[in-house]
A tleap script that builds the chain and sets N, CA, C and O, in Angstrom:
source leaprc.protein.ff14SB
mol = sequence {
  NMET LYS ASP LYS GLN LEU HIE SER VAL PRO
  ILE VAL ASP SER THR ARG ARG PRO LEU GLY
  VAL LEU LEU ALA ARG ASP ALA LEU GLU THR
  LEU LEU ALA SER VAL GLU TYR GLU GLU ALA
  LEU LEU LYS ASP TYR ILE MET ARG ILE GLY
  PHE CLEU
}
set mol.1.N position { 2.658 -64.883 -50.737 }
set mol.1.CA position { 1.856 -65.403 -51.822 }
set mol.1.C position { 2.276 -66.828 -52.154 }
set mol.1.O position { 1.443 -67.693 -52.425 }
set mol.2.N position { 3.581 -67.053 -52.127 }
set mol.2.CA position { 4.081 -68.380 -52.478 }
set mol.2.C position { 3.688 -69.411 -51.427 }
set mol.2.O position { 3.243 -70.509 -51.761 }
set mol.3.N position { 3.854 -69.052 -50.156 }
set mol.3.CA position { 3.560 -70.008 -49.083 }
set mol.3.C position { 2.113 -70.478 -49.108 }
set mol.3.O position { 1.823 -71.641 -48.826 }
set mol.4.N position { 1.214 -69.571 -49.445 }
set mol.4.CA position { -0.210 -69.923 -49.460 }
set mol.4.C position { -0.713 -70.263 -50.858 }
set mol.4.O position { -1.911 -70.455 -51.065 }
set mol.5.N position { 0.216 -70.337 -51.821 }
set mol.5.CA position { -0.097 -70.682 -53.206 }
set mol.5.C position { -1.166 -69.771 -53.806 }
set mol.5.O position { -2.092 -70.229 -54.475 }
set mol.6.N position { -1.014 -68.460 -53.548 }
set mol.6.CA position { -1.944 -67.473 -54.098 }
set mol.6.C position { -1.394 -66.926 -55.410 }
set mol.6.O position { -0.191 -66.704 -55.540 }
set mol.7.N position { -2.259 -66.716 -56.358 }
set mol.7.CA position { -1.868 -66.128 -57.637 }
set mol.7.C position { -2.181 -64.645 -57.676 }
set mol.7.O position { -1.657 -63.913 -58.516 }
set mol.8.N position { -3.043 -64.203 -56.760 }
set mol.8.CA position { -3.382 -62.791 -56.672 }
set mol.8.C position { -3.854 -62.467 -55.262 }
set mol.8.O position { -4.366 -63.328 -54.547 }
set mol.9.N position { -3.669 -61.204 -54.879 }
set mol.9.CA position { -4.145 -60.744 -53.576 }
set mol.9.C position { -4.852 -59.409 -53.768 }
set mol.9.O position { -4.431 -58.591 -54.586 }
set mol.10.N position { -5.909 -59.191 -53.027 }
set mol.10.CA position { -6.602 -57.910 -53.134 }
set mol.10.C position { -5.799 -56.807 -52.431 }
set mol.10.O position { -5.152 -57.044 -51.411 }
set mol.11.N position { -5.858 -55.616 -52.993 }
set mol.11.CA position { -5.233 -54.447 -52.383 }
set mol.11.C position { -6.361 -53.569 -51.856 }
set mol.11.O position { -7.268 -53.193 -52.598 }
set mol.12.N position { -6.292 -53.245 -50.565 }
set mol.12.CA position { -7.339 -52.446 -49.931 }
set mol.12.C position { -6.714 -51.243 -49.238 }
set mol.12.O position { -5.530 -51.255 -48.900 }
set mol.13.N position { -7.530 -50.188 -49.025 }
set mol.13.CA position { -7.039 -49.023 -48.307 }
set mol.13.C position { -7.250 -49.216 -46.808 }
set mol.13.O position { -7.640 -50.298 -46.369 }
set mol.14.N position { -6.996 -48.176 -46.028 }
set mol.14.CA position { -7.086 -48.291 -44.570 }
set mol.14.C position { -8.500 -48.549 -44.073 }
set mol.14.O position { -8.685 -49.017 -42.950 }
set mol.15.N position { -9.511 -48.246 -44.906 }
set mol.15.CA position { -10.897 -48.523 -44.523 }
set mol.15.C position { -11.398 -49.823 -45.137 }
set mol.15.O position { -12.593 -50.118 -45.114 }
set mol.16.N position { -10.455 -50.601 -45.690 }
set mol.16.CA position { -10.742 -51.898 -46.319 }
set mol.16.C position { -11.572 -51.789 -47.595 }
set mol.16.O position { -12.233 -52.746 -47.999 }
set mol.17.N position { -11.532 -50.622 -48.223 }
set mol.17.CA position { -12.171 -50.475 -49.540 }
set mol.17.C position { -11.238 -51.076 -50.584 }
set mol.17.O position { -10.034 -50.821 -50.549 }
set mol.18.N position { -11.759 -51.854 -51.494 }
set mol.18.CA position { -10.892 -52.464 -52.507 }
set mol.18.C position { -10.323 -51.416 -53.466 }
set mol.18.O position { -11.038 -50.541 -53.954 }
set mol.19.N position { -9.029 -51.531 -53.719 }
set mol.19.CA position { -8.357 -50.639 -54.656 }
set mol.19.C position { -7.951 -51.363 -55.931 }
set mol.19.O position { -7.853 -50.753 -56.996 }
set mol.20.N position { -7.717 -52.659 -55.819 }
set mol.20.CA position { -7.295 -53.420 -56.988 }
set mol.20.C position { -6.824 -54.800 -56.585 }
set mol.20.O position { -7.063 -55.267 -55.472 }
set mol.21.N position { -6.147 -55.436 -57.523 }
set mol.21.CA position { -5.645 -56.792 -57.309 }
set mol.21.C position { -4.183 -56.832 -57.748 }
set mol.21.O position { -3.834 -56.341 -58.822 }
set mol.22.N position { -3.349 -57.410 -56.920 }
set mol.22.CA position { -1.948 -57.598 -57.257 }
set mol.22.C position { -1.759 -59.037 -57.708 }
set mol.22.O position { -2.021 -59.975 -56.956 }
set mol.23.N position { -1.303 -59.202 -58.938 }
set mol.23.CA position { -1.032 -60.531 -59.479 }
set mol.23.C position { 0.418 -60.910 -59.185 }
set mol.23.O position { 1.314 -60.070 -59.264 }
set mol.24.N position { 0.637 -62.156 -58.853 }
set mol.24.CA position { 1.986 -62.640 -58.563 }
set mol.24.C position { 2.905 -62.381 -59.746 }
set mol.24.O position { 4.063 -62.008 -59.561 }
set mol.25.N position { 2.414 -62.570 -60.930 }
set mol.25.CA position { 3.214 -62.352 -62.135 }
set mol.25.C position { 3.690 -60.905 -62.236 }
set mol.25.O position { 4.841 -60.651 -62.591 }
set mol.26.N position { 2.798 -59.952 -61.923 }
set mol.26.CA position { 3.170 -58.539 -61.967 }
set mol.26.C position { 4.230 -58.214 -60.923 }
set mol.26.O position { 5.168 -57.465 -61.193 }
set mol.27.N position { 4.076 -58.781 -59.729 }
set mol.27.CA position { 5.055 -58.557 -58.666 }
set mol.27.C position { 6.422 -59.103 -59.072 }
set mol.27.O position { 7.441 -58.446 -58.858 }
set mol.28.N position { 6.448 -60.287 -59.651 }
set mol.28.CA position { 7.713 -60.883 -60.081 }
set mol.28.C position { 8.359 -60.095 -61.208 }
set mol.28.O position { 9.580 -59.934 -61.227 }
set mol.29.N position { 7.562 -59.602 -62.148 }
set mol.29.CA position { 8.102 -58.794 -63.248 }
set mol.29.C position { 8.733 -57.513 -62.723 }
set mol.29.O position { 9.780 -57.089 -63.212 }
set mol.30.N position { 8.104 -56.897 -61.735 }
set mol.30.CA position { 8.646 -55.676 -61.142 }
set mol.30.C position { 9.955 -55.953 -60.420 }
set mol.30.O position { 10.913 -55.192 -60.554 }
set mol.31.N position { 10.000 -57.035 -59.658 }
set mol.31.CA position { 11.235 -57.400 -58.965 }
set mol.31.C position { 12.351 -57.716 -59.952 }
set mol.31.O position { 13.496 -57.312 -59.748 }
set mol.32.N position { 12.027 -58.429 -61.011 }
set mol.32.CA position { 13.024 -58.776 -62.017 }
set mol.32.C position { 13.560 -57.526 -62.699 }
set mol.32.O position { 14.766 -57.416 -62.920 }
set mol.33.N position { 12.693 -56.592 -63.033 }
set mol.33.CA position { 13.125 -55.353 -63.675 }
set mol.33.C position { 14.069 -54.586 -62.754 }
set mol.33.O position { 15.053 -54.011 -63.218 }
set mol.34.N position { 13.782 -54.573 -61.469 }
set mol.34.CA position { 14.633 -53.883 -60.499 }
set mol.34.C position { 16.013 -54.532 -60.433 }
set mol.34.O position { 17.028 -53.837 -60.396 }
set mol.35.N position { 16.048 -55.851 -60.419 }
set mol.35.CA position { 17.319 -56.575 -60.368 }
set mol.35.C position { 18.107 -56.354 -61.658 }
set mol.35.O position { 19.323 -56.173 -61.614 }
set mol.36.N position { 17.434 -56.367 -62.794 }
set mol.36.CA position { 18.114 -56.152 -64.075 }
set mol.36.C position { 18.701 -54.746 -64.145 }
set mol.36.O position { 19.803 -54.562 -64.661 }
set mol.37.N position { 17.977 -53.751 -63.630 }
set mol.37.CA position { 18.472 -52.375 -63.616 }
set mol.37.C position { 19.708 -52.270 -62.720 }
set mol.37.O position { 20.696 -51.638 -63.093 }
set mol.38.N position { 19.652 -52.882 -61.554 }
set mol.38.CA position { 20.794 -52.859 -60.638 }
set mol.38.C position { 21.999 -53.558 -61.267 }
set mol.38.O position { 23.132 -53.102 -61.119 }
set mol.39.N position { 21.754 -54.652 -61.958 }
set mol.39.CA position { 22.841 -55.360 -62.631 }
set mol.39.C position { 23.496 -54.478 -63.692 }
set mol.39.O position { 24.721 -54.457 -63.812 }
set mol.40.N position { 22.690 -53.757 -64.454 }
set mol.40.CA position { 23.223 -52.862 -65.481 }
set mol.40.C position { 24.059 -51.748 -64.848 }
set mol.40.O position { 25.120 -51.402 -65.367 }
set mol.41.N position { 23.595 -51.188 -63.741 }
set mol.41.CA position { 24.364 -50.152 -63.053 }
set mol.41.C position { 25.705 -50.691 -62.565 }
set mol.41.O position { 26.730 -50.022 -62.691 }
set mol.42.N position { 25.695 -51.889 -62.012 }
set mol.42.CA position { 26.936 -52.480 -61.525 }
set mol.42.C position { 27.902 -52.772 -62.668 }
set mol.42.O position { 29.104 -52.546 -62.535 }
set mol.43.N position { 27.393 -53.268 -63.780 }
set mol.43.CA position { 28.252 -53.520 -64.942 }
set mol.43.C position { 28.870 -52.222 -65.436 }
set mol.43.O position { 30.063 -52.171 -65.736 }
set mol.44.N position { 28.055 -51.166 -65.521 }
set mol.44.CA position { 28.565 -49.865 -65.959 }
set mol.44.C position { 29.640 -49.355 -65.005 }
set mol.44.O position { 30.660 -48.819 -65.440 }
set mol.45.N position { 29.413 -49.520 -63.721 }
set mol.45.CA position { 30.387 -49.079 -62.727 }
set mol.45.C position { 31.703 -49.844 -62.877 }
set mol.45.O position { 32.783 -49.255 -62.852 }
set mol.46.N position { 31.596 -51.148 -63.030 }
set mol.46.CA position { 32.802 -51.970 -63.158 }
set mol.46.C position { 33.555 -51.630 -64.440 }
set mol.46.O position { 34.785 -51.587 -64.448 }
set mol.47.N position { 32.825 -51.391 -65.511 }
set mol.47.CA position { 33.458 -51.075 -66.788 }
set mol.47.C position { 33.811 -49.588 -66.913 }
set mol.47.O position { 34.384 -49.160 -67.914 }
set mol.48.N position { 33.460 -48.809 -65.884 }
set mol.48.CA position { 33.723 -47.355 -65.838 }
set mol.48.C position { 33.003 -46.614 -66.959 }
set mol.48.O position { 33.523 -45.636 -67.495 }
set mol.49.N position { 31.828 -47.072 -67.306 }
set mol.49.CA position { 31.028 -46.409 -68.326 }
set mol.49.C position { 30.071 -45.464 -67.622 }
set mol.49.O position { 29.262 -45.887 -66.795 }
set mol.50.N position { 30.165 -44.190 -67.949 }
set mol.50.CA position { 29.238 -43.230 -67.366 }
set mol.50.C position { 29.612 -42.765 -65.972 }
set mol.50.O position { 28.851 -42.025 -65.350 }
set mol.51.N position { 30.765 -43.179 -65.464 }
set mol.51.CA position { 31.181 -42.778 -64.127 }
set mol.51.C position { 32.550 -42.124 -64.176 }
set mol.51.O position { 33.380 -42.368 -63.301 }
set mol.52.N position { 32.798 -41.302 -65.181 }
set mol.52.CA position { 34.118 -40.665 -65.309 }
set mol.52.C position { 34.133 -39.340 -64.605 }
set mol.52.O position { 35.155 -38.654 -64.601 }
savepdb mol mol.pdb
quit
């Protein structure tokens, strides 16, 4: 998406029927949430919280 400067891409099924649109902003928010969750798990592990 970044290389082609797209802000959204269509999502289609195997028969090329449209299912929806993926917005770059939504994709980035999902990736950020995943990274934040992983960071929290690592902090908990390092601090030995919840891993006794």
